matplotlib code that plots the C-alpha trace (Angstrom):
import matplotlib.pyplot as plt

x = [53.9, 53.8, 53.5, 53.2, 50.3, 52.7, 54.3, 50.9, 49.8, 53.1, 52.3, 48.8, 50.1, 52.5, 49.8, 47.3, 49.7, 50.8, 47.2, 45.9, 48.8, 48.2, 44.4, 44.7, 47.3, 45.6, 42.8, 45.5, 47.4, 44.1, 43.6, 47.1, 46.7, 43.5, 44.8, 47.9, 46.4, 48.8, 46.9, 47.7, 47.9, 44.4, 45.3, 47.9, 47.0, 47.7, 45.2, 41.6, 40.3, 38.6, 39.3, 42.6, 43.5, 46.4, 49.4, 50.7, 49.2, 52.7, 53.6, 51.1, 52.5, 56.1, 55.4, 53.3, 55.8, 58.8, 57.4, 56.3, 59.7, 61.5, 59.2, 59.5, 63.0, 64.6, 62.3, 63.7, 67.3, 67.4, 70.3, 69.9, 66.7, 68.9, 69.9, 66.3, 65.2, 68.0, 67.1, 63.4, 64.2, 66.2, 63.4, 60.8, 62.7, 63.0, 59.3, 58.0, 60.0, 58.8, 55.2, 55.3, 57.4, 58.9, 62.4, 64.6, 64.9, 68.7, 68.4, 65.7, 67.9, 71.0, 69.2, 67.7, 71.2, 72.5, 69.6, 70.3, 74.1, 73.4, 71.1, 73.2, 76.7, 76.1, 72.9, 73.9, 70.5, 71.8, 71.4, 74.4, 73.1, 70.8, 69.3, 69.2, 67.4, 68.7, 70.7, 73.0, 73.8, 76.6, 77.8, 80.8, 80.2, 80.6, 78.0, 75.7, 76.1, 75.5, 72.5, 70.9, 71.3, 69.6, 66.9, 66.1, 65.9, 63.7, 61.2, 61.3, 60.0, 57.8, 55.4, 55.4, 54.3, 51.2, 50.0, 47.6, 44.1, 42.5, 43.5, 45.6, 49.2, 48.0, 46.1, 49.0, 51.3, 49.1, 49.1, 52.9, 53.7, 51.1, 52.5, 56.1, 55.1, 53.4, 56.3, 58.7, 56.4, 56.3, 60.1, 60.2, 62.2, 60.7, 62.5, 61.5, 57.9, 57.5, 58.9, 56.4, 53.5, 54.4, 54.2, 51.0, 49.3, 50.5, 49.2, 45.9, 45.3, 46.0, 43.6, 40.7, 41.0, 42.3, 39.7, 37.5, 36.5, 39.9, 40.3, 44.1, 46.9, 50.1, 52.3, 55.9, 56.5, 54.3, 54.9, 58.7, 58.7, 56.4, 58.6, 61.7, 60.3, 58.9, 62.1, 64.1, 61.7, 61.9, 65.7, 65.8, 63.1, 65.2, 68.4, 66.9, 65.6, 68.7, 69.1, 72.5, 73.1, 70.0, 69.7, 66.0, 64.4, 60.7, 60.2, 61.7, 62.0, 62.0, 63.0, 60.0, 57.7, 59.0, 58.4, 54.8, 54.3, 55.6, 54.2, 51.9, 54.5, 57.2, 55.3, 53.7, 57.1, 58.9, 56.1, 56.0, 59.8, 59.9, 57.1, 58.6, 62.1, 60.7, 58.8, 62.0, 60.6, 62.2, 61.5, 61.0, 58.4, 55.0, 51.9, 48.5, 49.5, 49.8, 47.7, 45.3, 44.8, 44.1, 41.5, 39.9, 39.7, 37.8, 35.2, 36.1, 35.4, 38.2, 36.9, 36.7, 40.2, 41.6, 39.7, 40.9, 44.6, 44.3, 42.7, 45.3, 48.2, 46.8, 46.3, 49.9, 51.2, 49.1, 50.3, 53.9, 53.5, 51.8, 54.4, 57.5, 59.1, 59.4, 62.5, 63.0, 63.6, 60.6, 58.3, 59.2, 58.8, 55.3, 54.3, 55.6, 53.9, 50.5, 51.1, 52.0, 49.0, 46.6, 48.2, 47.8, 44.1, 43.6, 45.4, 43.1, 39.9, 41.1, 41.9, 38.5, 36.9, 38.7, 38.4, 36.1, 38.6, 41.3, 42.8, 44.8, 47.9, 47.6, 48.5, 52.1, 52.0, 50.3, 50.5, 53.8, 56.1, 54.1, 55.0, 51.7]
y = [-78.2, -80.3, -84.1, -85.8, -88.1, -91.1, -90.3, -90.0, -93.4, -94.8, -93.6, -94.9, -98.3, -98.5, -97.7, -100.0, -103.0, -102.6, -102.2, -105.3, -107.4, -106.4, -106.9, -110.2, -111.5, -110.9, -113.6, -116.2, -114.8, -114.9, -118.5, -119.5, -117.6, -119.3, -122.7, -122.4, -120.1, -117.2, -114.6, -111.4, -111.6, -110.5, -110.8, -108.1, -105.1, -102.7, -104.3, -103.3, -106.3, -109.3, -111.8, -113.0, -111.3, -112.1, -109.7, -110.8, -108.0, -106.6, -109.7, -108.4, -104.9, -106.2, -108.6, -106.2, -103.3, -105.4, -107.0, -103.7, -102.2, -105.1, -104.9, -101.1, -100.4, -101.3, -98.9, -95.9, -97.3, -96.8, -98.8, -97.6, -99.6, -102.6, -101.1, -100.3, -103.9, -105.4, -103.3, -104.1, -107.9, -107.6, -105.7, -108.1, -111.0, -109.0, -108.0, -111.4, -113.1, -110.6, -111.0, -114.8, -115.4, -112.2, -110.8, -109.4, -105.6, -105.7, -108.0, -105.7, -102.7, -104.4, -105.4, -101.9, -100.5, -102.7, -101.6, -98.0, -98.4, -100.1, -97.2, -94.4, -95.6, -97.7, -96.2, -92.6, -91.9, -89.3, -85.6, -83.3, -80.3, -79.3, -76.6, -73.8, -75.9, -74.6, -72.2, -75.0, -75.5, -77.6, -80.6, -82.8, -85.9, -88.2, -86.3, -86.4, -90.1, -90.7, -88.4, -90.0, -93.5, -92.4, -90.6, -93.7, -95.9, -93.3, -93.0, -96.7, -97.3, -94.2, -95.8, -98.9, -96.9, -95.4, -98.7, -99.1, -98.9, -100.1, -98.1, -95.5, -96.3, -97.4, -94.1, -92.0, -94.1, -93.5, -89.7, -89.7, -91.7, -89.9, -86.5, -87.5, -89.1, -85.9, -83.8, -86.0, -86.0, -82.2, -82.2, -84.8, -87.2, -90.3, -93.0, -91.7, -90.9, -94.5, -95.8, -93.6, -94.6, -98.3, -98.1, -96.1, -98.7, -101.5, -99.8, -98.9, -102.5, -103.6, -100.9, -102.6, -105.3, -103.1, -100.4, -100.9, -103.7, -104.9, -108.4, -108.2, -106.1, -105.0, -106.1, -105.0, -106.3, -103.7, -100.8, -101.1, -101.2, -98.1, -96.3, -97.2, -96.1, -92.9, -91.7, -92.6, -90.5, -87.7, -87.6, -87.6, -85.0, -82.7, -83.3, -82.8, -79.4, -78.2, -74.5, -73.5, -76.9, -76.9, -73.8, -73.8, -76.0, -76.9, -76.5, -74.2, -75.2, -78.9, -80.2, -78.4, -79.8, -83.3, -82.8, -81.7, -84.9, -87.1, -85.0, -87.7, -90.4, -87.8, -85.8, -88.9, -90.6, -87.5, -86.8, -90.4, -90.5, -87.1, -88.0, -91.4, -90.0, -87.1, -89.6, -91.7, -94.6, -96.5, -94.7, -98.1, -99.4, -99.9, -98.2, -96.8, -93.1, -92.6, -89.9, -92.4, -94.0, -90.6, -89.8, -93.2, -92.2, -89.0, -91.3, -91.0, -94.0, -95.6, -94.2, -90.7, -90.9, -92.0, -89.2, -86.6, -87.7, -87.7, -84.2, -82.8, -84.4, -82.9, -79.5, -79.4, -80.2, -77.4, -75.0, -76.0, -75.5, -72.1, -70.9, -72.4, -69.0, -68.6, -70.9, -74.3, -73.2, -70.9, -73.2, -76.3, -74.3, -73.2, -76.8, -78.1, -75.4, -76.2, -79.9, -79.0, -76.8, -79.4, -82.0, -79.7, -79.3, -83.1, -83.4, -80.7, -82.5, -85.8, -84.1, -82.6, -86.0, -87.4, -84.4, -81.4, -79.3, -79.9, -76.6, -75.6, -75.2, -78.8, -79.9, -78.9, -79.5, -82.9, -84.6, -83.3, -82.7, -84.4, -81.7, -82.2]
z = [-216.1, -219.3, -219.2, -222.6, -223.3, -223.6, -220.3, -218.7, -220.1, -218.8, -215.2, -215.4, -216.6, -213.7, -211.2, -212.8, -213.0, -209.4, -208.2, -210.1, -208.9, -205.3, -205.4, -207.2, -204.7, -201.4, -201.7, -202.0, -199.0, -197.0, -198.0, -196.9, -193.7, -192.9, -193.7, -191.5, -188.9, -189.6, -187.6, -185.8, -182.0, -181.0, -177.3, -177.5, -175.3, -178.1, -180.5, -181.0, -182.9, -181.3, -184.1, -185.4, -188.7, -191.0, -190.9, -194.3, -196.4, -196.8, -199.0, -201.6, -201.4, -201.8, -204.6, -206.7, -206.1, -206.9, -210.0, -211.4, -210.7, -212.4, -215.5, -216.0, -214.7, -218.1, -220.0, -218.1, -217.9, -214.2, -212.7, -209.1, -208.9, -208.2, -204.8, -204.0, -205.0, -202.9, -199.9, -200.3, -200.4, -197.1, -195.5, -196.8, -195.1, -191.9, -191.9, -192.8, -190.1, -187.5, -188.6, -188.4, -185.3, -184.1, -184.1, -181.4, -181.6, -182.0, -185.0, -186.6, -186.0, -187.4, -190.6, -191.0, -190.6, -193.4, -195.6, -194.9, -195.6, -198.9, -200.0, -198.7, -199.6, -202.7, -204.0, -203.1, -201.6, -199.2, -198.2, -199.0, -197.0, -194.2, -196.4, -193.8, -191.2, -187.8, -190.0, -191.2, -194.8, -196.3, -194.1, -194.1, -196.4, -193.4, -191.4, -194.4, -194.7, -191.0, -190.9, -194.0, -192.4, -189.2, -191.2, -193.2, -190.1, -188.4, -191.2, -191.8, -188.2, -188.2, -190.7, -188.6, -185.5, -187.2, -188.4, -185.5, -187.0, -190.2, -193.3, -191.6, -192.6, -196.1, -196.6, -195.5, -197.7, -200.8, -200.1, -199.6, -202.7, -204.9, -203.9, -204.5, -207.8, -208.9, -207.8, -209.8, -212.8, -212.7, -212.6, -215.5, -213.2, -214.8, -212.7, -209.4, -210.5, -211.6, -208.3, -206.4, -208.6, -208.4, -204.6, -204.7, -206.8, -204.6, -201.4, -203.1, -204.0, -200.4, -199.0, -200.8, -198.1, -195.2, -194.7, -191.7, -191.0, -192.1, -193.7, -193.6, -192.0, -193.8, -190.9, -190.5, -194.0, -195.6, -193.1, -193.3, -197.1, -197.4, -195.0, -196.9, -200.3, -198.8, -197.3, -200.4, -202.5, -200.0, -200.1, -203.9, -204.1, -201.8, -203.7, -207.1, -206.0, -204.2, -204.4, -205.9, -207.4, -209.7, -211.9, -212.0, -209.3, -209.8, -206.0, -203.4, -199.7, -200.8, -197.4, -195.8, -198.4, -197.8, -194.0, -194.8, -197.0, -194.2, -191.3, -189.8, -189.2, -188.4, -185.8, -184.2, -183.8, -182.5, -180.0, -178.7, -178.3, -176.6, -174.1, -173.3, -172.7, -170.7, -168.5, -168.1, -170.2, -173.0, -176.3, -177.9, -175.4, -177.0, -175.6, -176.6, -176.6, -180.4, -182.0, -183.5, -180.0, -178.5, -181.1, -180.4, -176.7, -177.8, -179.4, -183.0, -185.2, -187.3, -190.6, -189.1, -187.7, -191.1, -192.8, -190.2, -190.6, -194.4, -194.4, -192.1, -194.2, -197.4, -195.7, -194.5, -198.0, -199.5, -196.9, -197.6, -201.3, -201.0, -198.5, -200.0, -200.5, -196.7, -196.6, -194.9, -191.3, -191.0, -192.9, -191.0, -187.7, -188.9, -189.7, -186.4, -184.4, -186.0, -185.0, -181.4, -181.1, -182.4, -180.2, -177.2, -178.1, -178.2, -174.8, -173.4, -174.6, -173.2, -169.9, -169.7, -170.3, -167.3, -165.0, -165.5, -163.5, -166.1, -167.3, -170.3, -168.2, -167.2, -170.7, -169.7, -166.0, -165.9, -169.3, -170.5, -167.6, -164.8, -162.3, -160.4]

ax = plt.figure().add_subplot(projection="3d")
ax.plot(x, y, z, "-o")
ax.set_aspect("equal")
plt.show()
């Protein structure tokens, strides 16, 4: 890997500018929130804070990211940044409206669908293959478009779902964008590296005020934007390392590596949806059954939960990089099996806390299938 000194300085400048803009903007947001009482709903049954806290941190993330993109996009002659900026503005409006007064689920889904269509159809941010996952390779272009749209919407909301405790979504966002930025830098894909590092700097600045005890939350505005940029980076990372299309890809099993990078929001969302559907509940109904809630029930503090998730996320990325020669299907299966086993262990520990007679088999019989 060779990154020139000037390119390295460029990346540092992108991160630094985005970070400074984010850090500098939040005090003004806090002042406005205090003046107009724009606070989070502390009475919601899903919240853990006793005091009202502003949910407008996503405004700082959006502004610092967008300004940095606009300033640096011309230096790399990256025209597709226009589609990303347009999509980010739409999501910003959606998230801000939801954070301030709430939006109906159907309206949120419709706007997210429009964003996904803009990116997939006009921006050409789409997958052209399943890369051997479930032994499937090339797919019909229409199937690829539809799958990419659904994937963008899914990851978009997955980051929103893990935004439940101080610093968690932001920390995972920094790990995600840093890893993709590093991968693109290794591949000398300057435009995507700079997008990743711009988002990393914006989130890092926000985290200064979001670690426990949080002074501000990112809200839907921030979580949706982080999810959007993360999945766009993942799709481009996969396509730029496509075996057969690229003569000498920098990474093998790119889809599996992307799954490892996004494993926290991906596994938590898949697990939640699976359990809710299995128990005949709406998959979109909120509850306190996310992984971070379960670790809270085991008595872990917020900083320990964030550290545990970050450590696990980094470990999965390292495993994926070391075992990338295994191929996508096997590697993704290994990653998911590790997640399932750890989740079963957490379920068992929770069961033991409630009932000393709880057995390992009860993880399936009681908590999964409710056959008892």
